[in-house]
Structure formats: C-alpha cells, structure tokens
C-alpha positions, 0 to 999 in steps of 0.5 A: 020905671026905670031908675037912672045911674050918674057914672059919677056918682056912682064913680065916688063912690065905689073908691076908696080911701083919698091919700088925704084920709089915709095920710090922716091914718099913718099921722094915727099909726105915728101918734099910738106907735109912740106909746108902744102898740103896733098894729097890723090892718086889712081893708075893704069895701062894703057892697055899698062901695065904701071903705073901711079899715080895721087896725089889729094889734100886731100881737094878739090880732086883737082889733084895735080900732075899725073905721069906715065912711058911711054916706060921706060921715066917718065912724070908729069903732073900738073896745077902748070906747065906750061908744061909736064915735062919728065925724063930718071930717076924718080927722077930726074923727082921728084926733077924738080917736086918740084923745080917747083910747089909745093914751089911755090904754097906753098908761102902763106903757108909759110908766114902764119907761125910764125916769128922766136923769134930772 
C-alpha cells in the first residue's frame, strides 16, 4: 500500500518561523531586555520539519526559554516556569510567558535602580 503526500502540506510543515512569529519574539526580547537581560539565540528545525528557538542568557549561557511549534500549537519551556506552557497563538503564549517568568526573575534588577526624584 502506498502513501500519497501533498507537496503543499510538506512545504508548509518544512518552513521555519514566519515574519509575524519572528516579530512576536522580537517584541518579547525588547520587553525582557528592558528588564536587564541580554540573550543569545539559536534556532532550527526538528526532523519533522517544525521550528524551534532557544534563548540563552548572554552572560552565563544558561537556557532562558525554549519555544517550538509542534503540530500547529506553540509551546515554551523554561527553568523559571513550573510547567510547560502551550498556546494556539504565539502572541498569547509570549504574553503569558512574560507575565509568569521574566518579571519575577527581574525583581532584583528593578530594586537596584535609583529611586525616582520626587
């Protein structure tokens, strides 16, 4: 028994991050870098043709967050999270990640800043 593969489906599965998805990652980087973090990134494709992107802290090389698109759903895992997060849209997932992780870790960075003049 032979299997038929639609080339359009194969091309869709083999593509990396779209410009819209990359814009969401750039938005996240801008927000988190404003909190005092610096990152290096690496990205690639799984054997199944699905994209992944990892953010590592520039000064330590430790993983900060790992995003992937798996089966049309977005996932992120990170040491600062208690569980894997999933979402149907990348924007919602990025927003949820920002709310749960970087602000909590960035609290000491903010406390070192000079108080505002009154």
